C-alpha positions in Angstrom: -31.5 -27.0 8.7 -29.9 -26.4 5.2 -29.7 -22.8 4.0 -30.1 -21.8 0.4 -27.2 -20.4 -1.5 -27.2 -16.6 -1.5 -25.9 -14.2 -4.1 -23.0 -11.9 -3.4 -25.5 -9.0 -3.0 -27.6 -11.0 -0.5 -24.4 -11.9 1.5 -23.4 -8.2 1.7 -27.0 -7.1 2.6 -27.3 -9.8 5.4 -23.8 -9.1 6.6 -24.4 -5.4 6.9 -27.7 -6.1 8.7 -25.9 -8.4 11.2 -23.2 -5.8 11.8 -25.5 -2.9 12.4 -27.8 -5.0 14.6 -24.9 -6.1 16.8 -22.6 -3.0 16.7 -25.0 -0.2 15.6 -24.3 2.0 12.6 -21.2 3.7 14.0 -19.7 0.5 15.2 -20.4 -1.3 11.9 -18.7 1.6 10.0 -15.7 1.5 12.3 -15.5 -2.3 11.7 -15.7 -1.9 7.9 -13.0 0.8 7.9 -10.5 -1.6 9.4 -10.4 -3.6 6.1 -8.8 -2.7 2.8 -8.1 -4.6 -0.4 -4.4 -4.7 0.3 -1.8 -4.7 -2.4 0.7 -7.0 -4.1 0.4 -10.5 -5.4 0.1 -12.8 -2.4 0.3 -16.0 -4.5 3.6 -14.9 -6.2 5.0 -13.8 -2.8 4.0 -17.0 -1.1 5.7 -19.1 -3.8 8.9 -17.1 -3.5 8.8 -17.2 0.3 8.2 -21.0 0.4 10.4 -22.0 -2.6 12.4 -25.1 -1.7 10.7 -25.5 1.7 9.4 -29.1 2.1 6.8 -30.3 4.6 9.3 -31.7 7.1 11.2 -28.5 7.2 8.1 -26.4 7.6 6.9 -28.6 10.5 10.3 -28.4 12.1 10.2 -24.6 11.9 6.7 -24.4 13.3 7.7 -26.5 16.3 10.8 -24.3 17.1 10.3 -22.0 20.0 10.0 -18.3 18.9 13.1 -16.2 19.5 
């Protein structure tokens, strides 16, 4: 079954309804309080962090056991 596209308002409304149905008002509020907009420029920081890192090196580092 295909769903119709929803506006941002509809997404927020349906999301809040789902949260309150499953968690109750207090639980939904506690859930929402765990999120914030954050700070900084993730894109810039990611480019700086990964500068010069090629795919082979990234894969090698991911396969290394954690220390």
